C-alpha positions as a Markdown table, in Angstrom:
| # | Residue | x | y | z |
|---|---|---|---|---|
| 1 | Met | -28.5 | 136.7 | 45.2 |
| 2 | Asp | -24.8 | 137.4 | 45.5 |
| 3 | Lys | -24.7 | 134.9 | 48.4 |
| 4 | Val | -26.0 | 132.2 | 46.1 |
| 5 | Phe | -23.3 | 133.0 | 43.5 |
| 6 | Phe | -20.6 | 133.2 | 46.1 |
| 7 | Asn | -21.5 | 129.8 | 47.8 |
| 8 | Ser | -22.0 | 128.0 | 44.5 |
| 9 | Ser | -18.7 | 129.3 | 42.9 |
| 10 | Leu | -16.8 | 128.4 | 46.1 |
| 11 | Phe | -18.3 | 124.9 | 46.2 |
| 12 | Ile | -17.7 | 124.3 | 42.5 |
| 13 | Gly | -14.2 | 125.6 | 42.7 |
| 14 | Val | -13.3 | 123.4 | 45.7 |
| 15 | Leu | -14.9 | 120.4 | 44.0 |
| 16 | Leu | -13.0 | 121.0 | 40.7 |
| 17 | Leu | -9.7 | 121.5 | 42.7 |
| 18 | Val | -10.1 | 118.2 | 44.5 |
| 19 | Ile | -11.0 | 116.3 | 41.3 |
| 20 | Gly | -8.2 | 118.1 | 39.4 |
| 21 | Ile | -5.6 | 117.1 | 42.0 |
| 22 | Phe | -6.7 | 113.4 | 42.1 |
| 23 | Lys | -6.9 | 113.1 | 38.3 |
| 24 | Asn | -3.7 | 115.2 | 37.7 |
| 25 | Ser | -5.7 | 117.5 | 35.3 |
| 26 | Leu | -4.3 | 120.9 | 34.8 |
| 27 | Leu | -7.4 | 122.0 | 33.0 |
| 28 | Leu | -9.6 | 121.3 | 36.0 |
| 29 | Thr | -7.2 | 122.9 | 38.4 |
| 30 | Ala | -7.1 | 126.1 | 36.2 |
| 31 | Thr | -10.9 | 126.1 | 36.1 |
| 32 | Ala | -11.0 | 125.8 | 39.9 |
| 33 | Ser | -8.7 | 128.9 | 40.2 |
| 34 | Ile | -11.1 | 130.8 | 37.9 |
| 35 | Phe | -14.0 | 129.9 | 40.2 |
| 36 | Ala | -11.9 | 131.0 | 43.2 |
| 37 | Ile | -11.4 | 134.4 | 41.6 |
| 38 | Ile | -15.2 | 134.6 | 40.9 |
| 39 | Ala | -15.9 | 133.8 | 44.6 |
| 40 | Gln | -13.4 | 136.4 | 45.7 |
| 41 | His | -15.1 | 139.0 | 43.5 |
| 42 | Phe | -18.5 | 138.3 | 45.1 |
| 43 | Tyr | -16.9 | 138.3 | 48.6 |
| 44 | Arg | -15.1 | 141.6 | 48.1 |
| 45 | Lys | -18.3 | 143.1 | 46.7 |
| 46 | Lys | -20.1 | 142.5 | 50.0 |
| 47 | Tyr | -17.0 | 143.1 | 52.3 |
| 48 | Pro | -14.7 | 145.6 | 50.6 |
| 49 | Lys | -11.1 | 146.1 | 51.8 |
| 50 | Arg | -10.5 | 149.0 | 54.1 |
| 51 | Asn | -7.1 | 150.6 | 53.8 |
| 52 | Arg | -6.3 | 152.2 | 57.1 |
| 53 | Ser | -3.3 | 154.0 | 58.4 |
| 54 | Phe | -1.2 | 152.8 | 61.3 |
| 55 | Lys | -2.6 | 155.5 | 63.6 |
| 56 | Glu | -6.2 | 154.4 | 62.8 |
| 57 | Leu | -5.3 | 150.8 | 63.6 |
| 58 | Leu | -3.8 | 151.8 | 67.0 |
| 59 | Ala | -6.8 | 153.9 | 67.7 |
| 60 | Asp | -9.2 | 151.0 | 67.0 |
| 61 | Gln | -7.1 | 148.7 | 69.1 |
| 62 | Gly | -7.1 | 151.1 | 72.0 |
| 63 | Asp | -10.9 | 151.5 | 71.7 |
| 64 | Ser | -11.4 | 147.7 | 71.8 |
| 65 | Arg | -9.4 | 147.4 | 75.0 |
| 66 | Lys | -11.5 | 149.9 | 76.9 |
């Protein structure tokens, strides 16, 4: 269900951004940014950020080369 909300909010946000740019409407552009924030929320819910140290990044890079 999150996939549907993510895709729909992303599509609506891009559509409103394009229309807002061509019509010079600040309200539509602001609404598009709200939909972009909603889409980012659903994306981060599925793929959370991982904060890793520099040593962990080097270890992962070394493992991928082997």
